[in-house]
Structure formats: structure tokens, C-alpha cells
N, C-alpha and C positions, 0 to 999 in steps of 0.2 A: 389767438394762437392755440392750436389744438394740443391736447395733453399727451398724444402718443408720438411726439417728435423725439427721435433718438439720433443724437450725433455726438461726435467726440472731437476733441482737439488733440492731434497726435504730433509727435516729433518725428520728422522724416527728412533726412538729408540736411540737418543743420537748420531747418526752418520748421515752423509750426503750420499745420494745415487743418482746416475744419473739414471733417469727412462724415459721411453717413453711408449706409449700405447701398451699394450700386454705383457709388461715385468713382470716377476715373481721375487719378491725380498724377501729375508729372513731378517727379522728385529727382534729386541727384542720382548719378549712376550707382546701382546696387550690384553686388558681386553675384547675386543669384541668377540662375538661368531663366529664360523665358518659359512660363508655365509653372514655375515653382511657387510654393506658398511661403509667405513671410508673415511675421507678427510685428506690428508697430507699437511703440511705447505711447500709451495714452497719458495726457497731461490733465485733461478735464473730460468729464462725461456728463451729458445732459440727457436725461430720460424723462420726458414730460416736464413735470415741475421740479423734479429732483435733480440737483446739480451736485456732482461729486468731484472734489478737488483734493481730498485727503490721500496722501501717498499710500497709506496702508490699505485703504479700500481699492485704490486703483491698481494695486498689485494683483488683485483677483480678476480685474477686467482685462480682456484680450481683444485686440483689434486685428483681425486676420485679413490679409490681402493677397492678391495673386499678381505676379509680374506678367504683364500682358505684352509689352513691346519695349524696345530700346529706341531712343531717338536722339537727335542733336538739337541743342538750343539755338537761338538766333546768333548770327555772325556779329562779332564785336570787332571793330576796327581800332587798332592802336597805332597812332601816328606820332612820331617824335620829330621835332624840327628845331634847329638852332639858326638864328638869324646871322647872315653874313659869313658863315663858315662853310656852307655847302653841305651841312650834315642833315640828312633826311633818313628816317627809318620807318618802314611800314610793316605792320604785323597784324595778323588776324587770329581769332580764336573762336571755337564753337564748343561749348560745354556739352559733355555727354550726359544724357538723362535716361531715366527709366520710367515707363508708363505703368502705373499700378492701379488695379481695380479692387476696391474694398468689398470683401465678401461677407464678413460677419463682424458684429460688435456684440460681445457677450460678457 
């Protein structure tokens, strides 16, 4: 493993994602417009051999990203059925997502 690898674990949309500069990540829908810049909260930073997890040191670290696009997740089918009573209910759902590109980890 080379010593110049830089990546971060960030909290994005209720989940944790491993990101490095140039990565494109799909997260839950964000309120920001397409093309706007956002800052994600880092939970861990790996810079070569140095691993930072201390909250006081992570406050100084910023992970900047740009909202590239909005998308929809896969279709989820919800089917309810009760035997012998004639009850059937069918419903679908597609979660709204945002596509984000990581621009800087500093």
C-alpha cells in the first residue's frame, strides 16, 4: 500500500461512505441545487499511514463536494395480501437521490 493514499469516511444521508477526491457518490436527496457546493461531515480521515478519528482534529478537516445530478433509486414493490378475504394492495416507491462528486479533502 502506498503512503500517499488519502480518503475519508463521511456521513452522507444517514449512511457512511468511503470517499476520495474525484469519487462520484449517490446519497439521499439533498436540498441544494445542481451545481452548488456542499461540505460533508468527516468521521475518519486516512492520510497515508496517519489515521485521524479524534473529533477535535476532524473539526479542522473539510470534505467538499459538488452536487452533479439528481436521480431516482430502484423501484421497490410493496404487496399486501390476506388469504380468503379478497384483500390485495399493491404499491410502489422510488427514493429520490442526489449524485455528488467529491472535489477536495483538506
